[in-house]
C-alpha positions in Angstrom: 30.1 -1.4 8.2 27.7 1.4 7.2 26.7 -0.6 4.2 24.9 -2.9 6.5 22.7 -0.1 7.6 22.3 1.9 4.4 22.7 -0.7 1.8 21.7 0.6 -1.7 21.2 4.2 -0.5 24.9 4.9 0.2 26.4 2.5 -2.3 25.2 4.9 -5.0 27.6 7.5 -3.5 30.8 5.6 -4.3 31.9 8.2 -6.9 31.1 11.0 -4.4 33.1 9.3 -1.7 36.1 8.9 -3.9 36.2 12.3 -5.7 34.1 15.0 -3.8 36.3 15.3 -0.6 39.4 16.0 -2.7 37.6 18.6 -4.9 36.2 20.4 -1.8 39.6 20.4 -0.1 41.4 21.6 -3.2 38.8 24.4 -3.7 39.2 25.5 0.0 43.0 25.5 -0.4 42.7 27.9 -3.3 40.3 30.1 -1.2 42.7 30.1 1.7 45.8 31.0 -0.4 43.9 33.8 -2.1 42.6 35.1 1.2 45.8 35.0 3.2 48.7 35.3 0.7 47.9 39.0 0.0 47.1 39.8 3.6 50.3 40.5 5.7 48.5 40.0 9.0 47.3 36.5 8.0 50.2 35.4 5.8 52.0 33.8 8.7 49.1 31.3 9.4 49.0 30.2 5.8 51.7 27.4 6.2 49.8 25.9 9.1 46.6 25.8 7.1 48.3 24.2 4.1 50.0 21.6 6.4 46.6 20.7 7.9 45.0 20.5 4.4 47.9 18.3 3.2 47.5 16.1 6.3 43.8 15.7 5.5 44.5 14.8 1.9 47.3 12.4 2.8 45.1 10.8 5.5 42.2 10.2 3.0 44.6 9.0 0.3 46.5 6.5 2.4 43.8 5.1 4.6 40.7 5.2 2.3 41.6 5.7 -1.3 44.7 3.4 -1.7 43.4 0.7 0.6 39.8 -0.3 -0.5 40.0 -3.5 1.6 40.3 -1.4 4.8 36.8 0.0 4.1 35.4 -3.4 5.3 37.1 -3.1 8.7 34.9 -1.0 11.0 37.6 -0.2 13.6 40.0 1.2 11.0 37.2 3.3 9.4 36.2 4.6 12.8 39.8 5.8 13.5 39.9 7.2 10.0 36.7 9.2 10.6 37.8 10.5 14.0 41.1 11.8 12.8 39.6 13.4 9.7 36.9 15.2 11.8 39.6 16.4 14.2 41.6 17.9 11.3 38.4 19.5 10.0 37.6 20.9 13.4 41.1 22.4 13.6 40.7 24.0 10.2 37.2 25.4 11.0 38.5 26.9 14.2 41.3 28.6 12.3 39.3 29.6 9.2 35.4 29.3 9.2 35.2 28.8 5.5 36.5 25.3 6.0 32.9 24.6 7.1 32.3 23.9 3.5 34.4 20.7 3.9 31.8 19.2 6.2 29.8 17.6 3.3 32.8 15.3 2.9 32.4 14.4 6.6 28.7 13.6 6.2 29.5 11.4 3.1 32.0 9.4 5.1 29.7 9.1 8.1 26.8 7.7 6.1 29.0 5.5 4.0 31.6 4.1 6.4 30.2 4.0 10.0 28.0 1.2 11.3 24.8 1.9 13.2 24.6 3.4 15.9 28.1 4.8 15.4 26.8 6.4 12.3 24.5 8.6 14.4 27.4 9.8 16.6 29.5 10.5 13.5 26.7 12.6 11.9 26.3 14.6 15.1 30.1 15.3 15.3 30.1 16.6 11.7 27.0 18.7 12.5 28.9 20.3 15.5 31.8 21.2 13.3 29.4 22.7 10.7 27.6 24.6 13.4 30.9 25.9 14.8 31.8 27.2 11.3 28.4 28.9 10.9 28.5 30.6 14.3 32.0 32.0 13.9 30.7 35.5 14.0 28.9 35.1 17.3 30.7 36.5 20.5 30.9 33.4 22.7 32.2 35.3 25.7 28.7 36.2 26.8 25.8 33.9 27.9 23.7 35.1 25.0 26.5 34.3 22.6 26.9 30.8 24.1 23.2 30.2 23.7 23.3 31.5 20.2 26.2 29.1 19.4 24.4 26.2 21.0 21.2 27.1 19.0 23.2 27.1 15.7 24.8 23.8 16.6 21.4 22.2 17.5 20.0 23.6 14.3 22.6 21.4 12.5 22.6 18.4 14.8 18.9 17.7 15.1 17.9 17.7 11.3 21.0 15.8 10.3 20.5 13.1 13.0 16.8 12.9 12.1 17.9 12.4 8.4 20.2 9.6 9.6 17.3 7.9 11.4 15.0 8.2 8.4 17.7 6.8 6.1 18.3 4.0 8.6 14.7 3.1 8.5 14.5 3.3 4.7 17.6 1.1 4.5 16.1 -1.4 6.9 12.9 -1.5 4.9 14.9 -1.9 1.7 16.9 -4.8 3.2 13.7 -6.4 4.4 12.2 -6.2 0.8 15.4 -7.6 -0.6 15.3 -10.5 1.8 11.7 -11.1 1.1 12.3 -11.0 -2.7 15.3 -13.4 -2.2 13.1 -15.8 -0.1 10.3 -15.6 -2.8 12.9 -16.3 -5.5 14.3 -19.2 -3.6 10.7 -20.6 -3.0 9.9 -20.2 -6.7 13.1 -22.1 -7.6 12.2 -24.8 -5.2 8.7 -24.9 -6.6 10.0 -25.1 -10.1 12.3 -27.9 -9.1 9.4 -29.7 -7.4 7.2 -29.3 -10.5 9.9 -30.5 -12.7 10.5 -33.5 -10.5 6.7 -34.2 -10.4 6.6 -34.0 -14.2 9.5 -36.4 -14.5 7.8 -38.8 -12.1 4.5 -38.5 -14.0 6.3 -39.2 -17.3 8.0 -42.2 -15.6 4.7 -43.5 -14.3 3.1 -43.1 -17.8 6.0 -45.0 -19.3 5.7 -47.8 -16.8 1.9 -47.9 -17.4 2.5 -48.1 -21.2 5.1 -50.8 -20.7 2.7 -52.7 -18.4 -0.1 -52.3 -21.0 2.2 -53.6 -23.8 3.1 -56.7 -21.6 -0.6 -57.3 -20.9 -1.4 -57.1 -24.6 1.5 -59.5 -25.4 0.3 -62.0 -22.9 -3.3 -61.7 -24.2 -2.1 -62.2 -27.8 0.1 -65.2 -26.7 -3.0 -66.8 -25.1 -5.0 -66.2 -28.3 -2.3 -67.6 -30.6 -1.9 -70.6 -28.4 -5.6 -71.3 -28.2 -6.3 -70.8 -31.9 -3.4 -70.8 -34.3 -1.2 -73.3 -32.5 -4.1 -75.7 -32.0 -5.2 -75.2 -35.6 -1.8 -76.0 -36.9 -1.5 -79.0 -34.7 -4.9 -80.3 -36.1 -3.7 -79.7 -39.7 -0.5 -81.7 -39.0 -2.6 -84.5 -37.5 -5.0 -84.6 -40.4 -2.2 -84.7 -43.0 -0.5 -87.5 -41.1 -3.7 -89.4 -41.0 -4.2 -88.9 -44.7 -0.7 -90.1 -45.4 -1.3 -93.1 -43.2 -4.6 -93.9 -45.0 -2.9 -93.8 -48.4 -0.4 -96.3 -47.3 -2.5 -98.9 -45.5 -6.3 -98.5 -46.0 -8.1 -100.2 -48.8 -10.5 -97.3 -49.2 -7.5 -94.9 -49.1 -8.8 -92.3 -51.6 -12.0 -91.6 -49.6 -10.3 -91.6 -46.2 -7.5 -89.5 -47.4 -9.9 -87.0 -49.1 -11.8 -86.7 -45.8 -8.6 -85.9 -43.9 -7.4 -83.5 -46.5 -10.8 -81.6 -46.4 -10.5 -81.5 -42.6 -7.0 -80.1 -42.8 -8.2 -77.5 -45.4 -11.0 -76.4 -43.2 -8.7 -76.1 -40.2 -6.3 -74.1 -42.4 -9.0 -71.6 -43.4 -10.1 -71.3 -39.7 -6.5 -70.7 -38.7 -6.1 -68.1 -41.4 -9.2 -66.3 -40.2 -7.8 -66.3 -36.6 -4.5 -65.1 -37.9 -6.1 -62.1 -39.7 -8.1 -61.3 -36.6 -5.0 -61.4 -34.4 -3.1 -59.1 -36.8 -6.0 -56.6 -36.8 -6.0 -56.7 -33.0 -2.3 -55.6 -32.9 -3.0 -52.5 -35.0 -6.5 -51.5 -36.2 -6.7 -50.9 -39.9 -8.4 -47.5 -39.7 -5.6 -46.0 -37.7 -2.9 -47.9 -39.7 -4.0 -46.0 -42.9 -3.3 -42.7 -41.2 -6.9 -41.6 -40.5 -7.7 -39.5 -37.5 -9.2 -41.1 -34.4 -12.6 -39.4 -35.0 -12.7 -40.7 -38.6 -11.7 -44.2 -37.5 -14.5 -44.2 -34.8 -17.0 -42.9 -37.3 -16.0 -45.6 -39.8 -16.3 -48.4 -37.1 -19.8 -47.0 -36.1 -20.9 -46.8 -39.8 -19.9 -50.4 -40.5 -21.5 -51.6 -37.3 -24.7 -49.7 -38.1 -24.9 -51.2 -41.6 -24.3 -54.7 -40.2 -26.9 -54.6 -37.4 -29.4 -52.1 -38.7 -29.2 -49.8 -35.6 -28.7 -46.1 -36.3 -25.5 -44.6 -34.7 -24.9 -40.9 -34.2 -21.2 -40.0 -33.9 -20.2 -36.5 -32.5 -16.8 -35.0 -32.1 -16.3 -32.0 -29.8 -13.3 -29.8 -28.8 -10.0 -29.2 -30.6 -9.0 -32.2 -32.6 -5.4 -33.1 -32.0 -3.0 -36.0 -32.5 -2.8 -38.6 -29.7 -0.1 -41.2 -28.8 -0.8 -44.4 -30.8 -1.5 -46.4 -27.7 -4.2 -43.9 -26.6 -5.8 -43.9 -30.1 -5.7 -47.7 -30.1 -7.3 -48.0 -26.6 -10.1 -45.6 -27.4 -10.9 -47.2 -30.8 -10.9 -50.7 -29.2 -13.2 -49.4 -26.5 -15.6 -48.1 -29.2 -15.5 -51.4 -31.0 -16.1 -53.5 -27.9 -18.8 -51.2 -26.6 -20.7 -51.5 -29.9 -20.2 -55.2 -30.0 -21.7 -55.5 -26.5 -24.7 -53.4 -27.7 -25.2 -55.8 -30.6 -25.0 -58.9 -28.4 -27.0 -57.8 -25.3 -28.7 -54.4 -25.4 -31.5 -54.8 -27.9 -31.1 -51.0 -28.6 -33.0 -48.9 -31.1 -30.3 -46.2 -31.3 -26.8 -45.6 -30.2 -24.8 -42.4 -29.6 -21.0 -42.1 -29.7 -19.2 -38.9 -28.6 -15.5 -38.2 -28.9 -14.6 -35.2 -26.7 -11.2 -33.5 -26.9 -10.9 -31.8 -23.5 -8.1 -29.6 -22.1 -6.1 -32.4 -20.4 -7.8 -35.6 -21.6 -9.8 -37.2 -24.4 -13.1 -38.9 -23.6 -15.1 -41.5 -25.5 -18.7 -42.0 -24.5 -20.9 -44.7 -25.9 -24.6 -44.8 -24.9 -27.6 -46.9 -26.0 -31.3 -47.0 -25.1 -31.3 -50.8 -24.7 -32.5 -53.0 -21.8 -29.5 -52.2 -19.6 -28.3 -54.5 -16.8 -27.6 -54.7 -13.1 -24.1 -53.3 -12.5 -23.6 -55.0 -9.1 -22.9 -58.4 -10.7 -20.4 -56.9 -13.1 -18.6 -54.8 -10.5 -18.5 -57.8 -8.1 -16.9 -59.9 -10.8 -14.2 -57.5 -11.9 -11.7 -58.4 -9.1 -12.0 -62.2 -9.8 -11.9 -61.7 -13.5 -8.7 -59.6 -13.3 -7.1 -62.1 -11.1 -8.1 -64.9 -13.5 -6.8 -63.0 -16.5 -9.8 -63.8 -18.6 -12.1 -61.0 -19.9 -15.8 -61.6 -19.7 -18.7 -60.6 -21.8 -21.2 -58.0 -20.6 -23.9 -59.5 -18.4 -27.0 -59.6 -20.6 -30.6 -59.3 -19.7 -30.9 -63.1 -19.8 -28.2 -63.6 -17.2 -29.0 -64.2 -13.6 -28.4 -61.1 -11.4 -24.9 -61.3 -9.8 -23.9 -64.4 -11.8 -20.4 -64.4 -13.3 -20.7 -64.2 -17.1 -19.2 -67.0 -19.2 -15.8 -65.9 -20.6 -15.5 -65.3 -24.3 -12.5 -64.9 -26.5 -13.4 -61.4 -27.4 -12.3 -58.1 -25.8 -14.6 -57.9 -22.7 -15.2 -55.2 -20.1 -12.4 -56.2 -17.9 -9.8 -56.1 -20.7 -11.3 -52.8 -21.8 -10.8 -51.4 -18.3 -7.3 -52.8 -18.1 -6.3 -51.2 -21.4 -7.7 -47.8 -20.4 -6.2 -47.9 -16.8 -2.9 -49.0 -18.3 -2.7 -45.5 -19.8 -3.5 -43.8 -16.5 -7.0 -43.3 -17.7 -10.5 -44.2 -16.3 -13.4 -46.3 -17.4 -16.9 -45.8 -16.0 -20.0 -47.9 -16.7 -23.5 -46.6 -16.0 -26.5 -48.9 -16.5 -29.7 -50.1 -14.9 -32.3 -52.6 -16.0 -34.5 -50.9 -18.6 -32.5 -47.7 -18.5 -29.9 -48.3 -21.2 -26.1 -48.4 -20.8 -23.4 -45.8 -21.0 -19.6 -46.4 -21.1 -17.2 -43.5 -20.7 -13.4 -44.0 -21.3 -11.0 -41.1 -20.6 -7.2 -41.0 -21.2 -4.8 -38.2 -20.4 -3.9 -36.1 -23.4 -2.5 -32.6 -22.6 -3.3 -29.8 -25.0 0.4 -29.3 -26.1 1.0 -30.0 -29.8 -2.6 -29.3 -30.7 -3.5 -29.1 -34.3 -6.5 -27.7 -36.1 
């Protein structure tokens, strides 16, 4: 179909294709009747003209107007066009003013004929138009024939050139439409891929959080088993011993009192351990609704008052709310880093920086203490993770490369596990005599930012 070659250019002519041919034909019928009805010499040819006009109108009505589905059948439209041009040529030969009907032929040629048949159709209509325009030329002489051919060519050449130009424009338009469709499809695929990646990222974060929760539960279970359970067992043992002494020993009051005092001491120690475990589950500064920066500043202030070392706390960037597990991990990192400074660094000053970046939040703790050799700590990380027991920072008194003695506190390995459990990173920088720096970073996109 011609639509394949001219696409949007000719589809805009739908109203013209449906209405204009009938208007032109009706106007020419009126002209013919007015011209020939009052002229006795031409009155006899009027019926033939009206029959031809009626045949053209009926042909357009039956084949084109009343059967829109046939417009998508190239062979039917080719027959339709040929018959209509033949009727137009007969009318032009009889009455030159029917050359004004040729615009309808051009419309049908551009709209209905596929390429390259469209070019032949345009040329045929141009020949009919040229014949009408050269009706006054005497074609019985060679000069007349050349004049006729000149007029015909003057119609055929520009109209065929216009058809070629329109064909190229339509081709370019179709190419742009295809390119836009391909870009749109690529954008849709990209959006789907980004959505899938975002879903996978959220899934990975959820899995990382779940793994962190499980690790914390295992750690707390070990602590409870090693402290509270053992303490309660000792209390029960001491109370049983006191009861037994009261029943059998001669010096029952003294023995019983000693066992009761031991049980009381164990109860106090167990209570202390219980409070420490509860605080480990949810830090009090965050439980009270304070912001992370305020909580870190409070921890640093209490630490400084306890150890007599000045701490400078700085917050940069746009402060915003973080997931509870991220706030907990960063606060615990600050607490453990300061605890390590107190135990091993011998520092004269400490700096704590909380940075709210575009896609993450960073906590940096630096001191000017004695530092340590990182090779021993990094070499021990793999074994410590496998053993599941966090270790203390290697202090200046430890031998280089020697594994540190495990402590019950929250060591470097546990600190790294907590941060990496949130898809974050933990970096340690230190050298003997050069101080130590710990940098913890957790993902925290800027959405939902608050002042």
